[in-house]
C-alpha positions in Angstrom: 91.2 124.5 111.6 93.3 121.9 113.4 97.1 121.9 113.7 98.4 119.4 111.0 102.0 119.7 112.0 101.8 116.7 114.1 100.7 114.7 111.2 103.6 116.2 108.9 105.9 115.1 111.6 104.5 111.5 111.7 104.8 111.5 107.8 108.1 112.8 107.7 107.1 115.7 105.1 106.1 119.3 105.6 103.9 120.7 102.9 104.6 124.0 101.4 101.0 124.2 100.0 98.9 123.5 103.1 95.7 123.6 101.0 96.9 120.5 99.1 97.3 118.6 102.5 93.9 119.8 103.6 92.3 118.5 100.4 94.1 115.1 100.9 92.3 114.9 104.4 88.9 116.1 103.4 86.3 113.4 103.1 83.4 114.0 100.7 81.0 114.0 103.7 82.5 117.3 104.9 80.5 119.2 102.2 83.3 121.5 100.8 83.8 122.5 97.2 86.6 119.9 97.2 87.5 116.4 98.7 90.2 114.0 98.5 88.8 111.7 95.8 90.9 113.0 92.9 94.1 112.8 94.9 93.0 109.3 96.0 92.8 108.4 92.3 96.3 109.7 91.8 97.7 108.4 94.7 96.5 104.9 93.9 98.4 104.9 90.6 101.4 106.3 92.2 101.5 103.6 95.1 101.1 100.8 92.5 104.0 101.8 90.6 106.1 102.7 93.8 105.5 99.2 95.4 105.8 97.4 92.0 109.2 99.0 91.4 110.3 98.3 95.0 109.3 94.5 94.9 110.9 94.4 91.3 114.2 95.3 92.7 114.0 93.7 96.1 113.2 90.2 94.6 115.1 89.9 91.3 114.7 86.2 90.9 110.9 86.1 91.5 108.6 85.7 88.7 105.6 87.9 87.8 103.2 85.9 89.6 104.9 85.8 93.0 105.5 89.5 92.6 101.9 90.2 91.9 100.9 88.1 95.0 103.2 90.1 97.2 102.0 93.3 95.9 98.4 92.4 96.3 99.2 91.7 99.9 100.4 95.2 100.6 98.4 97.3 98.0 94.9 96.9 99.2 92.5 98.5 101.7 93.8 96.7 104.9 97.4 97.2 103.9 96.8 100.9 103.3 94.7 101.2 106.5 97.8 99.8 108.4 100.0 102.3 107.0 97.4 105.2 107.7 97.2 104.1 111.4 100.9 104.1 111.7 100.8 107.9 111.1 97.6 108.3 113.0 96.0 109.6 109.9 92.4 109.1 111.2 92.9 111.7 113.9 93.4 114.5 111.2 90.7 113.9 108.7 87.8 116.3 108.0 84.7 114.5 108.3 80.9 115.3 108.7 79.4 115.1 112.2 77.3 111.9 110.9 80.5 110.3 109.6 82.4 111.3 112.8 79.5 109.6 114.9 79.6 106.6 112.6 83.2 105.9 113.7 84.5 107.2 110.5 88.0 107.7 111.7 88.4 104.0 112.2 86.9 102.8 109.0 89.2 101.0 106.8 88.0 102.1 103.6 88.2 105.8 104.6 91.6 105.5 106.0 92.8 103.6 103.2 91.5 106.2 100.6 92.9 109.1 102.7 96.4 107.5 102.7 96.3 107.2 99.0 95.3 110.9 98.7 98.1 111.8 100.9 100.7 110.1 98.9 99.0 111.6 95.7 99.4 115.1 97.4 103.1 114.5 98.3 103.7 113.3 94.6 102.2 116.5 93.3 104.2 118.8 95.4 107.5 117.1 95.6 107.7 114.4 93.0 108.0 110.7 92.6 111.3 110.3 94.5 109.9 111.9 97.7 106.6 110.0 97.5 108.6 106.7 97.0 110.8 107.6 100.2 107.9 108.1 102.5 105.8 105.3 101.1 108.6 102.7 101.4 109.8 104.0 104.7 106.4 103.4 106.0 106.0 99.9 104.3 109.3 98.8 105.8 108.6 99.8 109.2 105.0 98.2 109.1 106.2 95.2 107.5 109.5 94.3 109.0 109.7 91.0 106.8 108.5 91.3 103.3 108.1 88.0 101.6 105.0 86.0 100.3 105.0 83.6 103.3 105.1 86.3 105.8 102.6 88.5 104.2 100.1 86.0 103.2 100.0 83.9 106.5 97.2 84.5 109.1 97.8 86.8 111.9 97.8 84.1 114.6 100.7 82.2 112.9 102.7 85.7 112.3 102.1 86.7 115.9 103.2 83.3 117.3 106.4 83.5 115.2 107.1 87.1 116.2 106.7 86.5 119.9 108.7 83.4 119.8 111.5 85.2 118.0 111.4 88.4 120.2 110.4 87.1 123.7 110.8 83.4 123.5 107.3 82.7 124.3 103.9 82.2 122.4 100.7 83.9 123.1 97.6 82.3 124.9 93.9 83.0 124.2 91.2 83.0 126.7 87.5 83.2 126.2 86.0 86.1 128.1 82.3 85.9 127.0 79.9 84.4 124.5 76.8 86.5 124.4 73.6 86.4 122.2 71.1 83.7 121.0 72.8 80.5 119.4 72.3 81.7 115.9 73.8 85.1 116.4 76.6 84.8 119.3 79.3 87.2 119.7 82.5 85.9 121.2 85.1 88.0 123.2 88.6 86.8 123.6 91.7 88.0 125.5 95.2 87.5 124.3 98.0 87.1 127.0 101.8 86.9 126.9 102.5 85.1 130.2 100.3 86.9 132.5 100.2 90.2 130.5 97.0 91.1 128.8 98.1 92.4 125.3 94.6 92.7 123.5 91.0 91.8 123.4 88.8 91.4 120.4 85.2 90.3 119.5 84.0 88.0 116.5 81.1 86.0 115.4 83.1 82.7 116.3 85.9 82.2 118.8 88.4 81.6 115.7 87.5 85.1 114.3 87.8 86.7 117.6 91.3 85.1 118.1 92.4 86.3 114.7 91.4 89.8 115.4 93.1 89.8 118.9 96.2 88.6 117.2 96.1 91.2 114.5 95.8 94.1 117.4 98.4 92.4 119.4 101.0 92.2 116.6 100.4 95.8 115.5 100.7 96.9 119.2 103.9 95.0 119.7 105.6 95.9 116.5 104.8 99.5 117.2 106.4 99.4 120.7 109.4 97.7 119.5 109.8 100.5 116.8 109.6 103.2 119.6 112.2 101.7 121.7 
């Protein structure tokens, strides 16, 4: 059994009932008598409430439509995957060998579900206030600016504005390679800040590769800034 204390440190919460934490981290492929699907179901509802209440109080003048759009930009598979990665949740999951070999620790659906299960487990053991404290803390660290314009814009634009504000420069993209037949090419792009390589990414078009490189770079730079 792996040591889960580092995960608890990342989350900012230490479980009294370690079995509850283990259940939250156990994927159905692990073939135990339990898995994290029930906790995922609960955590989904808890997060929906927590984020809804948070946005309701944060934007007192926003109407229902705008609040729903902001919540949808956070409460989704990709949004929860970002929160899961922030606490390195993938490293601590219990997976089958097959799922492990299939890069299960990096799958957005698996990470998102495990994050919901984790919040569900915290809610069961410590109540809504603690679940709220942890979830909102992670959201505010992951999304330094929470508004509709920022959350719903594409990563290239978000990265450009971020690097302009923090470093006074904008990123540049360089095509590294284009492989494969014309009908099924794969493009690889590198992203630079001045002469520093920040990220690389692949995609079925140059535009897709650039977007993914921008996403990786934005998360990397924000994490570095948080750790300073």
